[in-house]
VOKOLDREN-161126 format. One line per field, with one value per residue: x, y, z of N, C-alpha, C in turn; residue number from 1; residue in one letter. Coordinates in steps of 0.001 Angstrom, whole numbers, plus 500000, padded with zeros to 6 digits. Atoms other than C-alpha are relative to their C-alpha. Layout:
N
n.x <- X;...
n.y <- Y;...
n.z <- Z;...
ca.x <- X;...
ca.y <- Y;...
ca.z <- Z;...
c.x <- X;...
c.y <- Y;...
c.z <- Z;...
k <- NUM;...
r <- A;...
//
This chain:
412
n.x <- 500251;499856;499989;499901;498866;501015;499755;501538;500457;500558;501712;499868;500005;500287;501323;498791;500475;501009;499419;499505;500595;501317;500090;499153;498642;498696;498912;500362;499823;499335;500534;499882;497919;499909;499859;499435;499128;500533;498506;500804;499382;500267;499405;499701;501063;500566;500021;501599;500123;500497;499354;498505;499113;499862;500242;499598;501151;499031;498527;499774;499460;498396;499373;500180;499612;501363;500542;500765;500210;501431;501478;499930;498849;500632;501836;499425;499439;500780;500685;499499;499795;499029;500284;499398;500030;499785;499516;499776;500215;501422;500677;499997;501180;500534;499242;499838;501721;499472;499339;500454;501512;499501;500128;501240;500175;499240;499909;499163;501235;499302;500947;498955;499856;498626;500068;501304;500875;499221;499180;499356;500878;501642;500408;498636;500776;500531;499105;500070;500657;499681;498873;499291;500853;499182;499605;500097;498971;499044;498431;500541;500095;498752;499010;500077;499268;498910;500305;500808;499215;501108;499481;499870;499949;501040;499907;500874;499199;499114;499896;500140;501289;499965;498729;500513;498617;498814;498680;500064;500428;499303;500371;501753;499832;499797;501447;500464;498931;500252;500475;499381;499173;500290;500321;499262;499876;501499;501467;499752;500098;501202;499506;500491;498285;499773;499385;498486;500106;498387;499866;501423;499680;500658;500149;500250;501456;500226;501369;500077;500982;499293;499020;500590;498789;500917;500944;500862;499923;501048;499430;501459;500837;500221;499048;499424;498806;499453;500550;502073;500828;500738;501348;499912;500717;501087;500681;500187;501238;498414;499489;498932;498637;500409;501103;499114;499499;500749;500705;498640;498888;500798;499823;499009;499977;500602;499468;499176;500783;500238;501004;499529;500809;501138;500949;499267;500429;501256;500708;499823;500906;501633;500191;500688;499290;500465;500645;499256;499116;500419;501220;500825;500827;500961;500333;501271;499216;499338;498997;500259;499178;498618;499686;498811;499915;498939;498901;499437;498543;499787;500044;501143;500556;499304;500870;500846;499773;500311;501101;500817;500006;500075;499596;499982;500157;499513;500928;498567;499893;500212;498774;498702;499511;498427;498990;500477;500624;499052;499400;500665;501005;499907;501359;500676;499460;500196;501579;501491;500388;500433;499670;500433;499127;500467;499217;498665;498387;500440;498863;498720;499805;499349;498918;499359;500333;500562;498586;500420;500970;500615;500296;501023;500547;501174;499943;500498;500016;501133;500442;499194;501076;500838;499060;500037;501079;499709;499305;500166;500404;500574;498927;498888;500025;499147;499117;499802;498605;498623;498688;499011;501443;501094;500567;499946;501900;501072;499385;499700;500012;501362;501252;499182;500953;502091;500316;499861;500907;501007;500301;500190;501073;501164;500573;500763
n.y <- 499916;500989;499551;501285;499112;500835;499678;499677;498028;499368;500125;500920;500467;499202;500993;500951;498860;499683;501215;499128;498391;500234;500370;498823;500766;498881;500701;499354;501229;499175;501212;499231;500047;499349;500294;500035;498379;499071;499072;499571;500524;501254;500972;501539;499770;501212;500355;501467;500672;499959;499214;500548;498714;499523;498458;498976;500397;500609;499692;498499;499918;500177;499049;499018;500877;499962;501632;500940;502050;500642;500174;501284;499661;498890;500661;500537;499148;499802;502130;501017;501234;500322;500390;500988;499695;500424;499670;500815;499274;500189;500491;498583;499783;501154;500373;499225;500273;500688;499913;499042;500593;501457;499771;499651;501200;500414;499019;499453;498571;499738;499239;500091;498796;499995;500264;500742;499232;498167;499663;500379;498593;500686;500923;499955;499179;502117;501105;500512;500912;500961;500817;499815;499900;501371;499060;499696;499003;499733;499817;498291;499428;500564;499294;498995;499830;499338;501212;501129;501217;500876;501430;501554;499649;501197;499655;500851;500209;499208;499434;498986;499377;498688;500037;498450;498408;500466;499471;501150;501066;499707;498661;500126;500797;499184;498888;500534;500334;498855;500743;500482;499349;499521;501267;500789;501439;500471;500713;500762;499434;501358;500271;500827;500755;500335;498861;500020;497664;499739;500350;498477;500207;500307;501712;500210;501127;500313;500688;500030;501399;500437;500919;500712;499527;498546;500257;500581;500100;500538;501607;500839;499096;499852;498505;501347;498852;501358;501608;500335;499674;498426;499460;500703;498404;500312;499956;499041;499912;500104;500765;499603;500038;498666;499965;501009;499075;498767;500771;500141;498252;499242;500954;499482;498899;500476;501259;498981;499508;501212;500994;501353;500120;500421;498216;499401;500531;500497;498556;500064;501465;499092;498606;499792;499310;497987;499714;499291;500842;501653;500007;500527;499279;500763;501098;499744;501029;501643;499472;499604;498660;499813;498804;499247;499007;499735;500847;498423;500335;500937;501262;500012;500507;501042;500644;500029;500942;501230;500102;500851;501562;500497;498943;498819;498201;499336;498572;499499;498793;498546;498802;500164;499908;500210;501040;500326;500881;501203;500889;501486;500513;501784;500392;500181;500440;500963;500671;498812;500557;498229;498773;498930;498779;498530;498939;499526;501095;500632;500113;500127;500777;501015;501102;500988;501004;500588;500756;501701;499710;498591;498283;499069;498855;499697;498420;499466;501493;500312;500827;500959;500768;500985;500699;501423;501033;500587;501204;501317;501374;500791;500349;498903;498638;498428;499014;498302;499901;498665;500162;498234;499108;499816;499240;499622;500213;500260;498977;501000;500956;499734;499193;501133;501388;499859;499846;501230;500884;499984;500559;501688;500701;499828;501047;500990
n.z <- 501657;501396;501208;500970;501347;501162;501244;500394;500406;498360;499964;499400;498369;498574;499390;498432;499548;499173;498633;498525;499685;499046;498714;498770;499658;499794;500849;501191;501328;501176;501027;501339;499956;499553;499004;499791;499867;499309;498821;499023;498605;499380;498856;500494;501280;500047;501923;500476;501202;500760;500801;500714;498978;500888;500403;499810;499173;499677;500327;499315;498767;499575;500304;499182;498288;499336;499054;501319;499783;500696;499029;498142;498396;499025;499627;498368;498469;499679;499619;499303;499584;500887;501088;500653;500771;500873;501235;501564;501233;500483;498630;499169;499287;499111;498360;498684;499338;499486;498909;498835;499568;499090;498280;499220;499664;499018;498591;499519;500389;501196;501563;501281;500156;500465;501421;500172;498864;499856;499627;498295;499376;499743;499476;499408;498913;499935;500074;498154;499589;500626;499709;500902;500846;501587;500990;502001;500026;501296;500247;499704;498626;499054;499849;499139;498144;499431;498190;499940;499467;499396;499100;501010;501525;500115;501522;500841;500955;501289;501803;500967;500202;499570;500451;499803;498600;499480;500987;500239;499253;498295;499206;499952;498537;499085;499065;499282;499659;498544;498886;498910;499282;498741;499377;499287;499933;500130;501110;501115;501851;500969;501912;501756;500289;501521;500378;499290;499574;499176;498786;499300;499163;499252;500227;501513;500469;501495;500566;501796;500005;501704;499139;498632;498974;499486;498492;500593;501315;500631;500452;500686;500062;498295;499447;498420;499242;499294;500188;500153;500092;499683;501220;502080;500699;500483;499465;499906;500808;500645;501190;500318;498571;499461;499152;498921;499322;499516;498304;499148;498941;498785;498533;499953;499233;498736;499787;499131;499025;498756;500154;500103;501405;500280;500224;501181;501068;500422;500762;501678;500600;500017;500434;501097;501161;500129;501575;501320;499339;500139;499879;500320;499911;500699;501131;501795;500875;499498;500232;498886;500062;498685;499797;498881;500211;498305;500988;500238;500584;501104;498901;499679;500994;500087;498916;500448;501358;499465;499519;500445;500894;501065;501254;499697;500618;498621;500192;498853;500463;499327;500254;499735;498505;500056;499959;500516;500131;500506;498328;499751;500553;499799;499457;501056;500931;499364;499338;501277;501385;501081;499378;500640;499024;500438;499471;500139;499573;500432;500498;499606;499671;501869;500630;498820;499690;501871;499742;499317;499874;500465;499206;500699;499770;500312;499232;498593;499302;500851;501593;499303;499938;501099;501179;499286;500659;501809;499662;498937;499952;499391;499197;499686;498941;500488;498504;500303;498435;500786;499557;500098;499735;500967;499657;501026;500840;498836;498741;498496;500354;499720;501147;501487;499233;500105;501231;499974;499796;500253;501921;500700;499919;500417;501231;499718
ca.x <- 414410;413634;414686;413655;416023;414053;415779;412119;410279;408561;405208;405820;406168;403590;400625;403414;403803;400681;400582;403303;401771;398208;399614;401577;405001;408193;409726;410753;411343;413849;413009;414551;418407;417992;418152;421519;423346;421919;424674;422547;423721;423125;423914;422860;421685;419537;420033;416598;417725;416451;418741;422301;425232;426387;424203;424694;422342;424369;428005;427071;426876;429999;431905;430956;431605;427950;427415;425630;423706;420608;417467;418137;421385;419213;415446;418102;419523;415730;414882;414242;414575;416642;416843;416915;417844;417545;419737;420124;419473;416508;413909;414311;410742;409385;412005;411595;407383;408459;410438;407761;404700;406814;407730;404443;403434;405674;404918;407471;406083;407264;406700;408055;409185;411951;412535;409145;406010;405963;408566;411321;410015;406825;407184;410086;407328;406305;409149;409072;406377;408279;410749;412530;411958;412312;413745;414009;417450;418856;421999;420808;419927;423160;425478;424967;425808;427767;426405;423578;424412;421456;421148;420507;421895;420454;422483;420264;422252;424157;423725;423917;421686;421628;424646;423160;424712;427171;430701;430804;429680;432176;431022;427070;428570;430245;427261;425498;428532;427759;425121;427796;430173;428956;427950;430108;430728;426986;425370;424336;424913;422227;424603;423880;426875;426801;428646;431950;431800;435373;435801;432445;432903;429389;428185;427272;424080;424471;422104;421948;418912;421430;424549;424945;427203;425085;423440;420677;419875;417771;417720;414420;412356;412701;414500;417119;418746;422039;420807;417230;414382;412321;410064;408844;408423;405474;403844;404060;402051;406065;407592;410832;414753;414268;411522;413221;416110;413947;412203;415604;417486;413436;414024;417472;416869;414228;416812;419347;416495;415960;413175;412232;411103;408051;406593;408738;407186;403638;403220;405383;403383;400124;402524;401172;403356;403042;401231;404048;406389;405907;402307;399830;397000;395439;394874;393457;393642;395234;398304;399179;400138;402947;403040;406874;406668;409127;411318;413841;417380;419059;419082;415460;414435;417338;415452;412112;413093;414442;411664;409565;409323;407588;407608;408058;407115;409223;407758;411474;413094;412719;414668;418506;419984;423658;424348;423467;421084;423932;424931;421553;421052;422316;419325;417221;418272;417382;413860;412027;410839;410206;411623;409113;411089;409935;411080;414602;416929;414546;416934;419906;419132;417880;421136;422422;420224;419370;421793;419966;416194;414038;413224;410214;409788;407018;406150;404032;402924;399226;400852;403468;400636;399079;402336;402457;399477;400336;402956;402144;401767;399047;400564;403123;403755;404088;406166;406339;409925;411514;414771;415382;412939;410061;410515;410913;406886;405726;405609;406354;406907;403342;401598;403961;402484;398546;398601;399907;397838;394750;395422;395627;392537;390678;391598;388782
ca.y <- 758567;755744;757075;754715;755010;752939;753233;753267;756571;758039;757367;753948;753845;756474;753717;752417;756491;757046;753891;755693;758554;757400;754948;758228;756154;758721;757075;759435;758256;759477;757431;757848;758442;760942;757817;756930;760307;760740;762298;762025;761272;757230;755139;752064;751202;747953;746184;744015;741186;741363;743898;743178;745123;746129;748799;752176;752287;750009;750944;754889;753508;751586;753889;756348;753268;753181;750364;747744;744282;742594;741982;738370;739738;742969;740748;737735;740709;740366;736403;735121;731900;729603;728575;726117;727509;726191;726131;725016;725852;723457;722203;725119;725742;722064;721044;724572;723442;720262;720419;723470;720801;717733;720440;721427;717984;717182;719610;721540;725396;726716;729005;728492;731877;733282;733188;731094;733632;735570;737099;736382;740451;739277;736773;737599;739197;735244;734511;734439;732152;729693;726703;727318;729005;727158;729579;729870;731182;732480;732768;736618;737057;734917;737358;740159;738784;739273;737202;735103;731373;729085;726135;723373;724611;722772;722435;720736;720752;723257;723886;726516;729354;733426;733544;737068;738666;735884;736790;732672;729233;729893;733536;731791;729084;731510;733463;730376;728854;731624;729676;728195;730429;731606;727869;726117;722281;722755;722817;721239;721071;718329;718288;716701;713992;714104;717983;718686;721994;722882;721628;723082;723190;722163;718037;716952;714644;713439;712341;711331;709361;709176;707301;705347;706272;709360;709126;708681;707406;705857;701745;700288;703287;703024;706198;704205;706109;703899;700714;701347;701432;705369;705894;704194;707023;705064;705603;709525;711961;712650;711602;711632;711503;714853;714846;711608;713775;716987;714411;713228;716767;717421;714029;714900;718377;716350;713800;717144;718430;714808;713637;710242;708618;707223;711113;712424;710241;710032;714193;713513;710387;713923;716627;717332;718699;722914;724042;724382;721499;718308;718990;716565;718809;716707;713626;714055;711957;708787;711741;712924;716900;717654;721454;722628;725453;725936;724572;727875;726038;723096;720814;721282;720440;717535;716335;716546;714503;711584;711401;710230;706354;707035;708998;712685;715837;718178;722382;724180;727548;731426;734438;734006;733543;732866;729410;727613;724117;721970;720154;718176;717561;713248;713140;714908;712960;709751;710438;713098;712386;716114;719096;722310;725967;728847;732151;733960;730859;729059;729300;728612;725720;724330;724275;722506;719665;719219;716670;714162;715219;717219;720815;723141;726702;728016;732062;731944;729059;728700;727763;725659;723715;722867;721710;719235;717809;717172;715298;713349;710050;707959;706869;709609;712727;716778;718076;721688;722163;725367;724702;729136;731900;733203;736689;737335;736451;736313;738153;734836;731622;731517;733300;730809;727668;728990;730198;726622;724953;726917;726182;722458;722526;724097;721392;719604
ca.z <- 154986;152172;148845;146034;142944;139512;136059;135040;133409;136494;135064;135282;138572;139926;140783;143470;144018;145088;147245;149349;149507;150116;152971;154464;154260;154100;150879;147650;144121;142022;138448;135031;133932;136950;139596;138014;138425;141501;144485;147503;150628;152100;155243;153244;149629;149206;145699;144383;143231;140200;138978;137261;139853;136393;135551;135696;138469;140526;139468;140490;144279;143647;142676;145495;148673;149537;152063;149641;150761;148872;150392;151817;153928;154886;155583;157742;160024;160928;161056;164339;163498;161847;158096;155814;152474;149215;146005;142211;138398;138301;141672;143605;143814;144293;146937;148686;148951;149709;152393;154055;153652;155237;158311;158689;158328;160762;163285;162925;162181;158840;155810;152581;151043;149189;145323;145238;146537;149052;149372;152801;153598;153462;155644;157747;160801;161137;161963;165962;165906;163616;163983;161036;158170;154186;151643;147452;147301;143621;142668;142624;146012;147302;145600;147965;151313;154152;157562;156009;157382;157080;159277;156386;153109;150275;146458;144201;141049;138272;134829;132152;133003;133454;131239;130306;133708;134520;132574;132839;134131;136942;137480;138000;140403;142465;143290;144431;146122;148696;150230;152474;153036;156243;157481;160409;161419;162829;160491;157519;153407;151652;147881;144719;144758;141174;141533;142476;145274;147145;150440;152957;156560;157704;157778;154513;153373;149958;147294;143715;141852;138578;140756;143813;147006;147945;152081;149876;146396;143806;142945;140855;141355;145852;147545;150182;152842;153847;151851;153323;152289;152233;149718;146370;143868;142666;146102;145210;143137;141377;138323;136929;138418;138778;140679;142943;143452;144646;147694;148148;149086;151198;153368;153488;155097;157213;158346;159689;161303;163381;161554;161190;157994;158714;159426;156434;154084;154625;154018;150752;149836;149337;147597;144129;141165;140839;137062;134027;135642;133789;133487;132548;130303;128029;125896;122562;120002;121716;121880;125787;125522;128452;129647;130992;130589;133830;131051;131504;130584;129134;132185;132977;129170;129555;132548;130690;127658;130298;132220;128968;127212;124886;121115;121497;119835;121245;120998;122577;122016;123375;124298;123924;127497;125941;125756;122615;122393;120712;124166;123781;120473;120939;123650;121299;118345;120612;122148;119137;116523;115318;117066;116329;117436;117979;119578;118925;119570;116929;114285;115838;117403;113939;113230;115976;115926;111753;112165;114320;114281;111983;113192;111719;112331;113660;114293;117139;119801;118160;114717;117245;118326;115349;113023;116735;116166;112382;113537;116258;117000;118159;121477;121805;123462;122644;125137;124929;127509;125927;127584;127618;128821;127595;127974;123847;123110;126573;130098;131979;132122;133510;130652;127819;130181;130517;126978;125985;127622;126661;122637;123480;124997;122683;120031;118711
c.x <- 499634;499979;500373;500631;499364;500941;498671;499340;499213;498640;499270;499727;498804;499045;500944;500588;499664;499366;500749;499542;498420;500640;501121;501182;500914;500895;499781;500948;500424;500012;500862;502028;500457;501205;501319;501457;500005;501377;499367;500565;499361;500383;500020;499341;499832;499900;498677;500814;499861;500702;501883;500719;500591;499254;500264;499348;501059;501206;499961;500123;501074;501214;500162;499983;498561;500169;498858;499079;498300;499011;499930;501273;498892;498795;500724;500181;498709;499425;500259;500140;500808;499982;500497;499815;500501;500639;500033;499234;498570;499406;500073;498496;499089;500879;499548;498322;499783;500292;498920;498580;500293;500134;498987;499257;500373;499706;501013;499373;501156;499444;501132;500066;500606;500183;498635;499155;499775;501024;500815;499729;498732;499483;500637;499474;499431;500961;500480;499314;500470;501274;500912;498970;500542;499739;500918;501018;500751;501021;499799;499763;501470;501001;500009;500038;500501;499980;498800;500488;498275;500565;500589;500324;500338;501184;499852;501169;500428;500225;500205;498595;500408;501421;500032;500471;500627;501259;499689;499175;500180;499528;498393;500609;500508;498809;499193;500809;499585;499108;500700;501426;499636;499988;501245;499421;498569;499179;499916;500059;499512;500685;499559;501514;500514;500946;501370;499983;501602;499337;498281;500638;499120;500075;499170;499526;500222;498720;500583;498926;500873;501191;500245;501600;499521;499381;498685;500125;498795;499924;498547;498846;499603;501462;500285;500532;501041;499502;498437;499283;498920;498617;499775;499598;499011;498455;499178;499236;501449;500469;500987;501639;500121;499548;500120;501305;499780;499545;501354;500681;498382;499930;501317;499840;499592;500572;501408;499251;499710;498602;499793;499626;498908;498970;500435;499135;498253;499109;500488;499554;498686;500997;499627;500568;499386;499457;501580;501140;499622;498030;499166;498724;498864;500350;499071;500160;501113;501452;499915;500808;501009;499741;501687;500910;501115;501058;501518;501676;500679;499583;498732;499494;501160;499130;498419;499901;500599;498835;498822;500537;499973;500129;499819;499924;500195;499429;501307;500139;499067;500920;501397;500270;501802;500244;499020;499302;500602;500277;499119;499684;499935;499200;498637;499797;499244;498821;498934;500658;499945;499671;498712;500497;499111;500957;501517;501133;499552;500188;501286;500299;499516;501212;501137;499312;498962;500143;499493;498162;499103;499463;499083;499768;498985;500185;498924;499680;498530;500751;501373;499015;499198;500559;500136;498979;500363;500032;500141;499458;498554;501487;500996;499603;500125;499985;500406;501054;500792;501085;500428;498607;499351;499469;499806;498402;499197;500149;500334;500187;498757;499175;500368;499256;498397;499930;499913;498808;498308;499529;500084;498559;498737;500277;499372;500021
c.y <- 499510;500859;498200;500152;499147;500522;500194;501366;500145;499469;498948;499453;500752;499367;499595;501560;500373;499097;500326;501026;499881;498675;501044;499182;501303;499405;501522;499353;500615;498640;500729;499460;500972;498840;499246;500563;500284;500113;499687;498810;498622;499252;498822;499621;497958;499305;499446;499067;499552;500811;499802;501609;500475;501383;500933;500728;499857;500451;501748;499995;499375;500759;501314;499147;500567;498616;499745;498739;499958;499727;498879;500612;500976;499017;498243;500714;499864;498843;500029;498386;499138;499770;499125;500977;499472;500438;499520;500639;499849;499556;500477;500103;498998;499696;501195;499346;498825;500002;501235;498972;499071;500818;499757;498994;498690;500866;500856;501604;499977;500525;499433;501251;500173;500712;499602;501652;499478;500119;499802;501651;499613;499399;500501;500605;499052;499418;499662;499234;498975;498690;500173;500443;500065;500828;499358;501015;499723;500405;501818;500642;499784;501040;501369;499613;499570;498599;498928;498496;499123;498729;498604;501058;499216;499975;499015;499295;501528;500205;501350;500798;501500;500454;501627;500775;499129;500147;497791;498422;500006;500914;499615;498794;500745;500428;499162;499133;501031;499429;499582;500461;500353;498560;499502;498907;499945;500008;499388;500428;498738;500811;499603;499137;499866;501662;499847;501440;499745;499334;500830;499207;499139;498095;499852;499040;500262;499700;499877;499104;499367;498503;499479;500005;500688;498854;499872;500147;498859;498085;499600;500993;499901;501095;499170;501171;499038;499154;500276;499877;501422;499853;499288;501140;499635;500352;501481;500256;500797;499249;500488;499796;501192;500047;498873;500743;501439;499437;499126;500984;500369;498715;499957;501145;499896;499257;500876;500298;499037;500003;498475;499609;499818;501566;500348;499637;499998;501236;499729;499505;501501;501047;499796;501227;501364;500013;500130;498540;498611;499834;499359;501215;499207;499130;499748;498950;498783;501156;501057;501787;500701;501953;500700;500554;500637;499707;501314;499603;498547;498753;500088;499305;498672;499188;499404;498949;498502;499109;499031;498286;500247;501393;501073;501262;500919;501336;500488;501330;500931;500467;499187;500078;499896;499010;499433;498336;498590;498957;498662;499222;498451;499706;500407;499040;498417;499879;501148;499934;501396;500849;501253;501070;501195;500856;500520;498781;498809;499482;499023;498395;498926;499513;499058;498639;499597;498478;498834;499753;500514;500805;500697;501226;500502;501595;500300;498321;499176;498918;498661;498404;499575;499089;498797;499295;499515;499082;498700;499097;498875;498726;500627;501543;500908;500535;501363;500192;501073;500055;501740;500727;500559;501203;501056;499736;499966;500318;498957;498655;499858;500152;498867;498761;500031;500202;498506;499075;500158;499277;498670;499562;500413;499610;499590;499497
c.z <- 499455;499266;499025;498659;499167;498801;498907;499460;501153;499612;500016;500635;501376;500262;501546;500717;500772;500592;501071;500177;500357;501668;501289;500244;499033;498754;498807;498832;498597;499096;498495;499747;501359;501085;499703;500087;500985;501028;500850;500913;500285;500837;499446;498994;500627;499056;499804;499298;498729;498963;500051;500592;498684;499437;500991;501319;501116;499806;500757;501337;500490;500289;501220;501393;500578;500568;499341;500353;499023;500956;500889;501056;500861;500988;501172;501133;500778;500505;501254;500220;499549;498485;499133;498089;498634;498456;498769;498699;499912;501507;500615;500489;500833;501286;501362;500957;500402;501396;500971;499336;500549;501491;500342;500385;501217;501626;500093;498899;498734;498919;498915;498921;499104;498876;499818;501261;500835;500076;501680;500319;499913;501415;501769;501600;500712;500808;501710;500551;498805;500632;499465;499008;498149;498714;499491;500706;498473;500559;499840;501132;500418;499059;500971;501216;500574;501135;499631;499913;500053;500626;499597;499000;499027;498102;499027;498494;499067;498556;499204;499739;500260;499647;499695;501450;500208;498557;499566;500857;501563;500829;501015;501293;501146;501127;500633;501069;501315;501010;501115;500390;501266;500940;500873;499799;501012;499897;498751;498485;500158;498144;499164;500208;498570;499621;501235;500754;500907;501253;500965;501275;501028;499295;498488;500194;498546;499523;498515;499167;498652;500594;501570;500922;500512;501149;499124;498818;499484;499831;499815;500815;501996;500427;501164;500411;500782;499440;500232;499484;500444;500113;498919;499536;499497;500735;499819;498700;498479;499015;499475;500752;500394;501085;501883;500928;500915;501297;500441;501151;501494;500934;500906;501033;501384;501189;500894;500843;501242;500049;499715;498430;499782;500130;498881;499290;499868;499618;498663;498924;499050;498762;498358;499057;499810;498671;499739;500523;499187;499413;499106;499448;499586;499096;499216;498493;500030;499812;501559;499378;501441;499936;501041;499741;500755;499680;499766;499255;499871;500839;500505;498432;499777;500807;499789;498968;500684;500432;498539;499677;498821;498753;500754;498879;500493;499434;500930;498982;501177;499748;500207;500906;499731;499833;498732;500832;499311;500807;500081;498582;499738;500877;499175;498914;500547;500216;499378;499311;499258;501367;499110;500968;499927;501218;499132;500023;498786;499258;500281;500592;498834;499664;501025;499687;498553;500412;500185;500219;498862;500120;498692;500735;500276;500592;500726;500381;499636;499166;500876;500097;498964;499616;501559;499683;498968;500032;501334;499979;500720;501465;500517;500903;499264;501480;499909;501722;499086;500099;499883;500610;499051;499446;498071;499247;500973;501260;500954;499480;500227;498849;499170;500606;499344;498448;499113;499734;499810;498684;499966;500779;499551;498571;499781;498169
k <- 1;2;3;4;5;6;7;8;9;10;11;12;13;14;15;16;17;18;19;20;21;22;23;24;25;26;27;28;29;30;31;32;33;34;35;36;37;38;39;40;41;42;43;44;45;46;47;48;49;50;51;52;53;54;55;56;57;58;59;60;61;62;63;64;65;66;67;68;69;70;71;72;73;74;75;76;77;78;79;80;81;82;83;84;85;86;87;88;89;90;91;92;93;94;95;96;97;98;99;100;101;102;103;104;105;106;107;108;109;110;111;112;113;114;115;116;117;118;119;120;121;122;123;124;125;126;127;128;129;130;131;132;133;134;135;136;137;138;139;140;141;142;143;144;145;146;147;148;149;150;151;152;153;154;155;156;157;158;159;160;161;162;163;164;165;166;167;168;169;170;171;172;173;174;175;176;177;178;179;180;181;182;183;184;185;186;187;188;189;190;191;192;193;194;195;196;197;198;199;200;201;202;203;204;205;206;207;208;209;210;211;212;213;214;215;216;217;218;219;220;221;222;223;224;225;226;227;228;229;230;231;232;233;234;235;236;237;238;239;240;241;242;243;244;245;246;247;248;249;250;251;252;253;254;255;256;257;258;259;260;261;262;263;264;265;266;267;268;269;270;271;272;273;274;275;276;277;278;279;280;281;282;283;284;285;286;287;288;289;290;291;292;293;294;295;296;297;298;299;300;301;302;303;304;305;306;307;308;309;310;311;312;313;314;315;316;317;318;319;320;321;322;323;324;325;326;327;328;329;330;331;332;333;334;335;336;337;338;339;340;341;342;343;344;345;346;347;348;349;350;351;352;353;354;355;356;357;358;359;360;361;362;363;364;365;366;367;368;369;370;371;372;373;374;375;376;377;378;379;380;381;382;383;384;385;386;387;388;389;390;391;392;393;394;395;396;397;398;399;400;401;402;403;404;405;406;407;408;409;410;411;412
r <- X;X;X;X;X;X;X;X;X;X;X;X;X;X;X;X;X;X;X;X;X;X;X;X;X;X;X;X;X;X;X;X;X;X;X;X;X;X;X;X;X;X;X;X;X;X;X;X;X;X;X;X;X;X;X;X;X;X;X;X;X;X;X;X;X;X;X;X;X;X;X;X;X;X;X;X;X;X;X;X;X;X;X;X;X;X;X;X;X;X;X;X;X;X;X;X;X;X;X;X;X;X;X;X;X;X;X;X;X;X;X;X;X;X;X;X;X;X;X;X;X;X;X;X;X;X;X;X;X;X;X;X;X;X;X;X;X;X;X;X;X;X;X;X;X;X;X;X;X;X;X;X;X;X;X;X;X;X;X;X;X;X;X;X;X;X;X;X;X;X;X;X;X;X;X;X;X;X;X;X;X;X;X;X;X;X;X;X;X;X;X;X;X;X;X;X;X;X;X;X;X;X;X;X;X;X;X;X;X;X;X;X;X;X;X;X;X;X;X;X;X;X;X;X;X;X;X;X;X;X;X;X;X;X;X;X;X;X;X;X;X;X;X;X;X;X;X;X;X;X;X;X;X;X;X;X;X;X;X;X;X;X;X;X;X;X;X;X;X;X;X;X;X;X;X;X;X;X;X;X;X;X;X;X;X;X;X;X;X;X;X;X;X;X;X;X;X;X;X;X;X;X;X;X;X;X;X;X;X;X;X;X;X;X;X;X;X;X;X;X;X;X;X;X;X;X;X;X;X;X;X;X;X;X;X;X;X;X;X;X;X;X;X;X;X;X;X;X;X;X;X;X;X;X;X;X;X;X;X;X;X;X;X;X;X;X;X;X;X;X;X;X;X;X;X;X;X;X;X;X;X;X;X;X;X;X;X;X;X;X;X;X;X;X;X;X;X;X;X;X;X;X;X;X;X;X;X;X;X;X;X;X
//
């Protein structure tokens, strides 16, 4: 018997409850406050990665010492093929898709899943027909693992994020480091050279677009492997140093799997960036409008700024996630000539930036686009890169990016 516990009101869950009944599934549902007070006996509890372990519902299980694992651990127990797992604050989805596209283009059967859609649980039944599973793994998913052991683990980067859930950057870092905890000398760890990590048992392959000395590095717009040219960025459809690192990580995964450079680069050249990631929307009145709504932390905002050489009007701000925007004041002052600020963080961002760049607050995204248009100069860029989450004003970063795109396309 399976019991589903959810802190939401039962009325909000009724559609799912009805679906379970229609499918004839033996699932009972306990909702609302009753879920946090439940005293039922269970052999094992599976915690959804979206649920903070600090909430009363989970604490109830911890106090009762009920065996508890995460969705990632549960599904890994059912997986019939090796796994490549990709984590990092930024670039996970792009790199996961790059690896999936590269493997399949080289005849290596894989599915890209995990924190990216579809879920690992939705694809694991197909794992017996795959050579390797390509998995995006978030810090939330990695919190509750025990035996999860990726054949190839990828560490892209680390910057401040999710500090509303973690008590410190160190706690956030430790959750991500779990990706390496069960690896052995037979496995591979693909890691960013810029990050200082504890000793790893797996064989390391390093990369960096920002400094020299990695196994993969960038010089004069060319990705090199041990000094040998592999791929020109100008031959790909991706731009920016952050995407150069995503490509390097994918190439390193392929190298760990035994693929040749010529095989891999043929497919990587054709990959197109996903929506909401420095997406070109429109050129209007000699101004380019860029949608970087996926920017949900400071590192992604910084990389969006670094990828531009033209004058920028920046639209930023959103939900308070527990970090300040002050560390970006200097680069904003160099790259941006006008900041338009929205959401819960608008006032605090303005306080930290106003000595470096003129700041103006907007009461809606529509207002922000109108202000940006008024300030923008021919030959410049209006960059929508919020640098934090969207939930104070929007359903998701996709919703926010779609609204921005629609507003820009409606300009006349």
